[in-house]
N, C-alpha and C positions, 0 to 999 in steps of 0.2 A: 385481845391486843398483845402483840409480841413484846417480850421483855426488852428493856432498853440495853443497848451496848454499854459496857463498862468503860469509862474514859478516865485516864489519869493525866492531869495537866499540871506541869510543874512550873513552866515559864511561858508567858505570852507577851508579845510586844504590843505597842500601840498600833502598829500596822495591821494587826489581826484581831485585836481585842473586840472590836464591834461585831465582826463577822462570827467570831467564835461565841460571843455572847448570845447571838441569835440562835445558834445551833445547840448550845448546851442543854436546853430543856429536853432535847430528844435523846440525850445520853443519861446514863446513870453515873454521875461524876463521883469518883472516889478520891479521897484526899490522902489516904495512907496506904502504902503497899501492904498486901496481906503477907502473913508469915509463911503460909503454905504456897506451893507452886500452883500457878493458874496460867492457862494459856489463852484465856478469853478476854484479857484486858488490852485495850487499845491505848497507845501512848501518843500524846500530841507533841510534835516538834515544830517550832516556829520557823516558817520560811517566808521570805520576801526578798526581791532583788536588792533592796537596800540593806539587807542584813547579811552578815557572814554566817553561812550555814554551819561552819565549823564551830563558831562561838555558840550558836544556838544549841548544838548537840552537847557541847562541853558544859553548858549550864545545867544539864541534867546531872543529878547526883550520881555518885559511884554506885550506890545501891540500886538506883533506877536503871542505869545502864546494865548492871549485872543481871537484874531481873529480866530485862528485855532479851539479853543474850541467852540466858538459861532457858527461858520459856519460848524463845523465838516469837516474841510478841509482835503484834501488828503496830506499825507506825502510821500515824495520821498527820498529813500535811494539808493545809488549806491554802489555796491560791486564788487570786482574783482572775487569773487567766493570762499570765505573762508568757514570754517566749521560752517555755520549758525545754523544748527540743531544738532551740536555736532557730535561725531564720530559714525555714524550709520554703523553697527547694534548694537554696544555696548550699546547704550542708552536704548535698549529694555531689556537689561539683568542686568543693573547696576543701583544702586541708586545714580545717578549723583546729583551734587549740581546745582539746577536750575539756580542759579545766575552766574554760570560759562559758561553757554551755551548761545551763542550770541543772538539767536532769542528771547528767553524768557527774557533775560536781557533787550533787547530793548523794548519788550512789557511792562515789569515792569516799566521802566523809563517813557515811554509814558503814561501809565495808571496813574502814579503819577501826571501827568499834565492834566489829563482828556481827553486823546487821546486814542481812541479805536483801537483794532487790525485791524478792517475793514478799517480804514483810511490809512493803511500802504501799499505803493506800492514800490516794490523793483526791480531794474534792475540789472541783473548780466551779466558780460561779459563772464562768463563761464557757461557751461551746467551741469545739474545734479540735480538741486533742484526739478524738477517735480517728478522724481522718488522717491526722499526722502519724498516729501509731500504725495505721495500715500502710502508709507510704514507707515508713521505716522498715516494715516487715517485707516489703516487696521490691525495694530498690537499694542498691549498694550505696552505703554511706562512704564517701571517698576516704576520709581520714580513719575509718575503721577497716576499710577493705572488704566489707561484707554487709549484708543486711542486718537489721537488728530487731529482735523480738522483745518488745517491752514486757517485762514481767510484773511491774507494778500494776495495781488496779486503779482505774480512773472513774470517777463519777461526776458527770455534769449535773450539778444541782445548784440552782439559784437561791441562795439562802434568804434573799430579800422576800421571796414568796412566803416565807415563814413569819414575816412581820405582820401579815394581814390575815388574821384568823378569826378575829371577833366579828360577829355578824353586823352588817350595816343595813338597817331596814329603812333608811331614809329614801324617799322618792322625790325627784327633782320637781320643784314648782316652776313651770315654764314661764309664768308671769314675772319671775324674779330675774330672768336672763337678760342681761344688759350688754354683754360683750360676745363677739363672735368667738374669741379665743383667749387663752392665757399663754404667755410665753415668759415664764419666770426663771431667770438665770442668776439668782443672787448667790449661787454657790461659788466654786472655785473659778478663777479667771480661765477662760479657754477661748482660743481664737475662733473655733467654729460657732460658739455661742455669740461672740462679739460680732462676727460677720452676719449671722442670721438676724440679730437684733437690728443691726444697721440696715439690712435689707427691708425689714418691716417698716422702718422709718422712711426709707427712700421710696417705698411704694404706698405711703400714706396709710398703712395698715395700723399704725400706732393709735389711730382714732377709733379703731374697732376692737382693741384688745387690752388686756391687762399685761403690762410688760415690765420687766425689771432686768437690770444688768449691772454687774459689779464694776467698779472702777478698774480700768487697765489701760496700759499704753498700747493701743492698737495702731494700725497703719494710717488711719484717717484722723488727722489732727483736729479737724472741725468736729467730727463725731465724738472724739474723746472728751470734748468740752461738755457734752451732755451727760457724761458718766460721773457718778453712778446714777442709773435710773432706778429709783426705789419705789416699788409698789408695796411690797410686804417683806419686812426684814426677817421674818421667821419661817418662810416657806422652805420646803424640802428638808424639814427637820423631823421627819418621822423617827429618826434615830433617837429622838428624845420623847417618842411616843405621844406626839401632839396630835390633836384632832384637827385635820385640815379640810373638813367639809366646806368651810366658808370659801375656800379657794375655787370650788367647783360649782357652787350654787347659783352663780350669776353669769356663767360662761357656757358656751355650747361645745367648744373643742379645746382640749389640752394639747399644747405643744411640749413634748418631752425633750428637753435639752439634755441629751444623754451624755454619759461619760464617753469620750472618744478614744477608742482603742485603735491605734494606727498600726495594726498587725494584719498580715495578709490572710491568716487562717483562723484567728480567734475572734469571736464576737460575743457580745452579751448585753443584757439590759439590766437596769437597777431599779431601785424604788421609784425613780423618776417616771418610769413607764408603768410599773405595777400600781402606783398610786391612783391614776385615773381608772384603772380596772376596778379597784376596790371602791372608789367613789362613783362608779357607774357613769363614766364619761367617755365619749369617743376621743380619739387621740391621733396625732401624727408624731413622727419622730425625727428630730434633728440630731442625727448620729451616724454611725458607720453603716455601710452597705449591708443589707440582708437581715436587719433586725425584725422587720415585719414577717419575713419568711421564717425566722427562728421562733417568733411568737406562735405562728400557725403550727409549726412543728411541735411546740409545747402544748398544743391543744386549745389555744386561744383563736379567736377570729379577728380579722382586721376589716377595714371599711372600704374594700375595693368595689363593693356593690353600690356605694354611695358617692365616692369620689375616686379619682385616678391615683392609684398608689404605685405607679410605675417608677417613682423616684427611688423606691427601695432597692432596685436592681441597677441603679446608675453608679458608675465607678467613682465619679468625682464628687466630693462633698459640695462644691459650689453648684453643680448641676442638681443635686438632690435638694439643696436649699431653694434654688430658683424655682424648681417645680412645686415645692410646698407653697411658696409665695403665690405662684400662679393659681394653685388650687384654692387657697384661701380667698383670693380675689374673686374667683368664680362663685364661691359660696356666699358672698355678700348678698347675692340676690335672693337667697333663701331665708325664710323666717325661722326664728328659734323653734317654733312648733314643727315646721317641716323637718329640720335637722334632728330634732328630738325623736319624732316618730319614725324617721327613716333609719336611725341608728339604734333604736331601742332594742330590737331583737338581738343584735350583736353585743351590745352593752350588757344585756341580761345574761346571755350565754357566757360572756367573759367573767362576770362576777360569780356566777354559779360554778364555773370551772375552777376559779381561784379558791373558792370555799371548799371544793372537793379534794384539793391536793393534800395528801397525807405525807408530810415530811418525815415523820417518825418511821413509817413503813419503808420509805425509800432508803433512809440511812441504815436502818437495821438490816435490810436485805443486802446492802452494799458490803457491810462488814461481816455478815454471817452467811450469806447465800453462796 
């Protein structure tokens, strides 16, 4: 087993504390700077669009900043997958203010402390930066007057995968299945979750599923009166390390009401989708375009041999949702045993693949390879 990367964390905000907590076991966290010079320590700097990167850097002590400069140490930034390079492709055509674009703003602040772009290592839980970096290297950015070769290193790594490492040896009892699906959206209010839940009710599917939805003021005043729809107040709380097997034991299909990223090039999935993989359940995704494609790219399998998954490539969220509704209605004719047996090979592959992921190896290779 490769030795762990040494990581020094001086400050972390609530925006990043959970994600960093997941990743910390894959590092050798050091609390005190060594007296001797070392060039293999990685330093964490807090980044989030809601934070001032200048303040985050200035929260580091004088000794820490001096150590980084002297040893040309690596800087580690964690991002959920925001518009790091601005709104591509518009930046190729418009004279943007460089200080308003996250990546160049970060570089500017680091440079003011003597830290070079080459020292920056960024881990993103969402996919898409690689394609944007290739565009920047091949097409003139108008406000720069040239192409741009990104010198920082990027790793697409979904830290939520690291939550699910303990073996799950439970086998579903088909006789316990009572519902066709679960669509549990007790998390943060979001219009795509609201609309999907409303469509389930409009199509009579609420009689065949476990459904929840938080209270929010959506556009349908009559439907608003039904909210909140409470099935289980503690779902989607793996962040508190709860066993959620009971959410899956009596349903055939999990609807992942994903976090919706309204960005043209960046996409990703969270514990909402990894959860059914861990609990050996088939799933559909109410989220942004291309998430099933991304899962397949990540080595998982999806269920296009059992039902129509063409919704994944539809550009409009309403079209994707309508298609999922149509598929759910078509599956009402199948028995729980039929659905179980038809999806079992895919479910088994996905669970085994999840268990095979070595987060420590990926992280170590990123910083040392």
